[in-house]
C-alpha positions in Angstrom: -62.5 49.6 -30.8 -63.9 46.5 -32.4 -60.5 44.9 -32.3 -60.3 45.8 -28.6 -63.6 44.0 -27.9 -62.5 41.0 -30.0 -59.3 40.7 -28.0 -61.3 40.6 -24.8 -64.0 38.2 -25.9 -61.5 35.9 -27.7 -59.3 35.8 -24.6 -60.1 32.0 -24.2 -58.4 31.4 -27.6 -55.3 33.2 -26.5 -55.2 31.8 -23.0 -56.1 35.2 -21.4 -58.1 35.2 -18.2 -61.5 36.2 -19.6 -62.9 36.6 -16.1 -60.4 39.2 -15.2 -60.8 41.1 -18.5 -64.6 41.1 -18.3 -65.2 42.6 -14.9 -65.3 46.2 -16.0 -66.8 45.4 -19.4 -70.3 46.4 -18.6 -69.7 49.6 -16.7 -72.2 51.9 -18.4 -69.6 54.6 -18.7 -67.1 52.4 -20.5 -69.5 50.3 -22.6 -69.5 51.0 -26.3 -72.7 49.5 -27.6 -71.7 50.1 -31.2 -68.5 48.1 -30.8 -70.4 45.3 -29.0 -73.0 45.1 -31.8 -70.3 44.9 -34.5 -68.8 41.7 -33.0 -69.3 38.5 -34.9 -69.7 36.7 -31.5 -73.1 36.5 -29.7 -72.8 38.0 -26.3 -75.4 37.8 -23.4 -75.1 39.1 -19.9 -77.2 37.4 -17.3 -77.9 38.4 -13.7 -77.7 35.9 -10.9 -81.3 34.7 -11.4 -80.6 34.0 -15.1 -82.4 37.0 -16.6 -80.9 38.6 -19.7 -79.6 42.1 -18.9 -77.8 42.7 -22.1 -77.4 41.1 -25.5 -75.7 42.2 -28.8 -76.8 42.1 -32.4 -75.0 38.9 -33.3 -76.5 37.1 -30.3 -80.0 38.2 -31.1 -79.5 37.0 -34.7 -78.5 33.6 -33.5 -81.5 33.1 -31.2 -84.0 34.9 -33.5 -85.2 37.4 -30.9 -84.7 41.2 -30.5 -83.2 42.7 -27.4 -86.5 44.3 -26.4 -88.1 40.8 -26.4 -85.5 39.2 -24.2 -84.4 42.0 -21.8 -85.1 41.1 -18.1 -86.5 37.8 -19.0 -85.1 34.4 -18.2 -82.5 33.0 -20.7 -84.1 29.5 -20.8 -86.9 30.9 -23.0 -84.4 32.2 -25.6 -81.0 30.6 -25.4 -81.9 27.0 -26.1 -78.9 24.7 -25.8 -79.5 21.3 -27.5 -77.8 18.1 -28.6 -77.1 17.3 -32.3 -80.8 16.2 -32.7 -82.2 19.4 -31.3 -83.2 17.9 -28.0 -82.9 20.4 -25.1 -80.0 19.7 -22.7 -81.2 18.9 -19.2 -80.6 21.8 -16.7 -78.3 19.5 -14.6 -75.7 19.5 -17.5 -76.7 22.7 -19.3 -73.4 24.7 -19.1 -75.2 28.0 -18.5 -77.3 26.6 -15.7 -74.2 25.0 -14.2 -72.3 28.3 -14.3 -75.0 30.2 -12.6 -74.9 27.7 -9.8 -71.2 26.8 -9.6 -69.6 29.9 -11.0 -66.1 29.8 -12.6 -65.6 29.4 -16.3 -66.9 26.8 -18.8 -65.6 26.4 -22.3 -67.2 23.8 -24.7 -67.9 23.2 -28.4 -70.0 20.1 -28.2 -73.5 21.6 -28.1 -76.0 23.1 -30.5 -78.2 26.2 -30.5 -81.8 26.1 -31.5 -83.2 29.4 -32.7 -86.8 30.8 -32.7 -87.4 29.3 -36.1 -85.9 25.9 -35.0 -82.6 26.5 -37.0 -80.0 24.3 -35.4 -76.4 25.3 -35.5 -73.2 24.0 -33.8 -71.8 26.5 -31.4 -68.7 27.2 -29.3 -69.6 28.4 -25.8 -67.5 30.4 -23.3 -69.4 31.1 -20.1 -67.8 33.1 -17.3 -68.9 34.3 -13.9 -68.9 38.1 -13.5 -67.4 39.2 -10.1 -67.5 42.6 -8.5 -64.5 44.1 -6.7 -65.3 42.2 -3.6 -65.2 39.0 -5.6 -69.0 38.5 -5.2 -70.9 37.0 -8.1 -72.9 39.6 -10.1 -74.1 37.2 -12.8 -72.7 35.5 -15.9 -71.5 36.4 -19.4 -72.3 34.0 -22.2 -70.3 34.2 -25.4 -71.5 32.2 -28.4 -69.6 31.4 -31.6 -71.2 30.0 -34.7 -69.2 26.9 -35.7 -71.4 26.0 -38.8 -68.7 26.8 -41.4 -65.9 25.2 -39.3 -67.9 22.0 -38.9 -68.7 22.0 -42.6 -65.1 22.4 -43.6 -64.1 19.7 -41.1 -66.6 17.3 -42.6 -65.4 18.0 -46.1 -61.8 17.4 -45.1 -62.8 14.2 -43.3 -64.8 13.0 -46.3 -61.9 13.6 -48.6 -59.4 11.8 -46.4 -61.8 8.9 -46.0 -62.5 8.5 -49.7 -58.9 9.0 -50.8 -57.6 6.5 -48.2 -60.2 3.9 -49.1 -59.5 4.2 -52.8 -55.7 4.1 -52.4 -55.6 1.1 -50.1 -56.6 -1.3 -52.9 -53.7 -0.7 -55.3 -51.3 -0.5 -52.4 -52.5 -3.8 -51.1 -52.1 -5.3 -54.6 -48.5 -4.0 -54.8 -47.7 -5.4 -51.4 -49.1 -8.7 -52.4 -47.2 -9.0 -55.7 -43.9 -8.0 -53.9 -44.6 -10.7 -51.3 -45.1 -13.3 -54.1 -41.8 -12.1 -55.7 -40.0 -12.7 -52.4 -41.4 -16.2 -52.0 -38.7 -18.6 -53.0 -41.3 -21.1 -54.1 -42.8 -18.6 -56.6 -39.7 -16.9 -58.0 -35.9 -17.3 -58.2 -34.1 -14.0 -57.6 -30.5 -13.1 -56.7 -29.6 -11.5 -53.4 -29.3 -8.0 -54.8 -32.8 -8.1 -56.3 -34.1 -9.6 -53.0 -32.6 -6.6 -51.1 -34.4 -4.1 -53.3 -37.7 -6.0 -53.2 -37.6 -6.3 -49.4 -37.1 -2.5 -49.2 -40.0 -2.0 -51.6 -42.2 -4.4 -49.7 -41.5 -2.6 -46.4 -42.3 0.7 -47.9 -45.6 -0.6 -49.3 -46.5 -1.9 -45.9 -45.9 1.5 -44.3 -47.9 3.2 -47.0 -50.8 0.8 -46.4 -50.6 1.5 -42.7 -50.7 5.2 -43.4 -53.8 4.9 -45.4 -55.5 2.7 -42.8 -54.6 5.2 -40.1 -55.9 8.1 -42.2 -59.2 6.3 -42.7 -59.5 5.4 -39.0 -58.8 9.0 -38.0 -61.5 10.3 -40.4 -63.9 7.8 -38.9 -63.0 8.8 -35.4 -63.7 12.4 -36.1 -67.2 11.9 -37.4 -68.2 9.0 -35.2 -68.0 6.2 -37.8 -65.2 4.3 -36.1 -66.5 0.7 -35.7 -66.8 0.0 -32.0 -68.5 -3.0 -30.4 -67.8 -2.9 -26.6 -68.3 -5.8 -24.4 -67.5 -6.6 -20.8 -64.1 -8.4 -20.6 -61.6 -9.5 -18.0 -58.7 -7.3 -19.1 -56.2 -9.3 -17.1 -57.0 -12.4 -19.2 -57.1 -10.4 -22.4 -53.7 -8.9 -21.7 -52.2 -12.2 -20.7 -53.2 -13.7 -24.1 -52.2 -10.6 -26.0 -48.7 -10.3 -24.5 -47.9 -14.0 -25.0 -47.5 -13.2 -28.7 -45.9 -9.8 -28.2 -42.9 -10.7 -26.2 -41.0 -12.1 -29.2 -40.7 -8.7 -30.8 -38.7 -7.4 -27.7 -36.7 -10.6 -27.4 -35.7 -10.4 -31.1 -34.2 -7.0 -30.4 -32.4 -8.3 -27.3 -34.8 -6.6 -24.8 -36.3 -8.1 -21.7 -40.0 -8.3 -21.5 -42.3 -8.4 -18.4 -46.1 -8.6 -17.9 -47.0 -7.6 -14.4 -50.3 -7.7 -12.5 -50.3 -5.5 -9.4 -46.4 -5.3 -9.7 -46.2 -9.1 -9.6 -45.5 -11.8 -12.2 -48.2 -14.0 -10.5 -51.0 -14.4 -13.0 -53.5 -15.8 -10.4 -55.1 -12.4 -10.1 -58.3 -10.8 -9.2 -60.7 -9.9 -12.0 -60.4 -6.5 -13.8 -63.6 -6.0 -15.7 -64.0 -3.3 -18.3 -66.4 -2.5 -21.1 -64.4 -2.1 -24.3 -64.0 -3.3 -27.9 -61.2 -5.9 -27.7 -60.0 -5.2 -31.2 -59.8 -1.5 -30.6 -58.0 -1.9 -27.2 -55.7 -4.4 -28.8 -54.8 -1.9 -31.5 -53.9 0.7 -28.8 -51.7 -1.7 -26.8 -50.0 -3.1 -29.9 -49.2 0.5 -31.1 -47.8 1.5 -27.7 -45.8 -1.7 -27.4 -44.4 -1.4 -30.9 -43.3 2.2 -30.3 -41.7 1.1 -27.0 -39.7 -1.6 -28.8 -38.7 0.7 -31.7 -37.4 3.5 -29.5 -35.6 1.3 -27.0 -32.1 0.1 -27.8 -31.4 -1.7 -24.6 -33.1 -2.6 -21.3 -36.7 -3.7 -20.8 -40.3 -3.3 -21.9 -43.0 -3.8 -19.3 -46.7 -4.1 -19.7 -48.5 -3.7 -16.3 -52.0 -3.8 -14.9 -53.4 -2.6 -11.7 -56.5 -0.9 -10.4 -58.8 0.2 -7.6 -62.6 -0.3 -7.1 -63.3 2.5 -9.7 -60.5 2.4 -12.2 -58.4 -0.1 -14.1 -54.9 1.1 -15.1 -52.7 -0.3 -17.9 -49.2 0.9 -18.5 -46.6 0.3 -21.2 -43.1 1.2 -19.9 -39.8 1.3 -21.7 -36.2 2.2 -20.9 -35.6 4.1 -24.1 -34.3 7.6 -24.7 -37.4 9.3 -23.4 -39.5 12.1 -24.8 -38.5 15.8 -24.6 -40.6 17.8 -22.1 -41.7 20.3 -24.7 -43.1 17.5 -26.9 -45.3 15.8 -24.3 -48.2 18.3 -24.4 -48.5 17.7 -28.2 -47.9 14.0 -28.4 -51.5 13.0 -28.9 -52.2 15.5 -31.6 -52.8 14.4 -35.2 -49.6 13.9 -37.2 -47.4 15.1 -34.4 -44.0 13.4 -34.0 -41.4 14.5 -31.4 -38.3 15.8 -33.3 -35.3 13.9 -32.1 -32.7 11.6 -33.7 -34.8 8.4 -33.0 -37.9 9.7 -34.8 -35.9 10.9 -37.7 -34.5 7.5 -38.2 -37.7 5.5 -37.6 -40.7 5.9 -39.8 -44.2 6.6 -38.6 -47.5 8.3 -39.5 -47.9 10.4 -36.4 -51.5 9.1 -36.1 -51.2 6.2 -33.7 -51.3 8.1 -30.5 -54.0 10.4 -31.8 -56.2 7.4 -32.6 -55.4 5.8 -29.2 -56.7 9.0 -27.5 -59.9 9.0 -29.6 -60.5 5.3 -28.9 -59.9 5.6 -25.2 -62.4 8.6 -25.1 -65.1 6.2 -26.4 -64.9 4.3 -23.2 -64.8 7.4 -20.9 -61.1 6.7 -20.2 -57.9 8.7 -20.2 -54.5 8.2 -21.8 -51.3 10.1 -20.9 -47.5 9.7 -20.8 -44.8 10.4 -18.3 -41.2 10.6 -19.6 -37.8 11.9 -18.9 -34.9 12.1 -21.3 -32.5 9.2 -20.7 -34.9 7.4 -18.4 -37.5 6.0 -20.7 -41.3 6.6 -21.0 -44.4 5.2 -19.5 -47.8 5.4 -21.2 -50.8 5.0 -18.9 -54.4 4.1 -19.8 -57.2 4.5 -17.2 -60.6 2.8 -17.9 -63.7 2.7 -15.7 -63.9 -0.5 -13.8 -67.0 -2.7 -13.7 -67.6 -4.5 -10.4 -69.4 -7.8 -10.2 -72.5 -7.7 -8.0 
């Protein structure tokens, strides 16, 4: 019985339709109060006015009140949703309040719950409108999951990665430096065979250094320590300067390169203002560009810029092999690399696109890819546009 309840309430984890499963959940004839109270999830049922009709043991433990204290009383006095500092979330963005007004389903894990004794804990929230057979709203079900242990383990993992990456970067940088000196003809005389091995070792040291740097940046991105100093810039001017130094990588491989503004090579353009950290944005564009060059054997690389009054859109387009359709939904996940002949031959950390996604999120932007096997790939970045008054 407990497993049955868990399957229903964890439906959002298994992509079930929790709204459909939950409709008959609170029929008095079918309800097993014992099963409900044995769940590790906090469960609250609210009527359309926001009064608590039903709650289980786990939910009462989380908020610090008993059922007899909360029954038929408004949820705002007991289910206190806050930010990380314990400040109550305004009703306009409170997910429970929004669901009572708008209906539908809301899933989030970015809020905290403050208990009766002011104990603050991170929570996962699934809030779903309850409909009767005529599809009329009867209220809302709120499911709370305590994320304290998960967040603690995530922080430990992040701290370990951060510390290990930082400590390992120093000796790797030293190895890379000594190998560079050995390859310098003014510093050492070596035969061609030795040079070949040293060049291989130097390239491997560079990749290892990049891996540690990416690991360090990913750990910082997860816990909010990634250095970020946004300023308002004209992204057209920024891209023009950036691409003037990038085109040689494509040309060296025999690829054509274009920088287009509004589908034109004319650089006498309108201003596209955005609020970003130039260094961080440059890292993203360089990463996308380098990937485009690495995975394109012939054809062209294009960096484009366009926009409307609300959005500025960048794109990095190639004529490479393309990305398998099944890989696209996972492409921005940490350590993920599409499994094809190109990726097996070309090294990489699997962190570049993950970091790109995390950085773009800092600026309330969006990054995605469109690709087709044999027809290349196009990565898009949308950023909020700032209009001059």
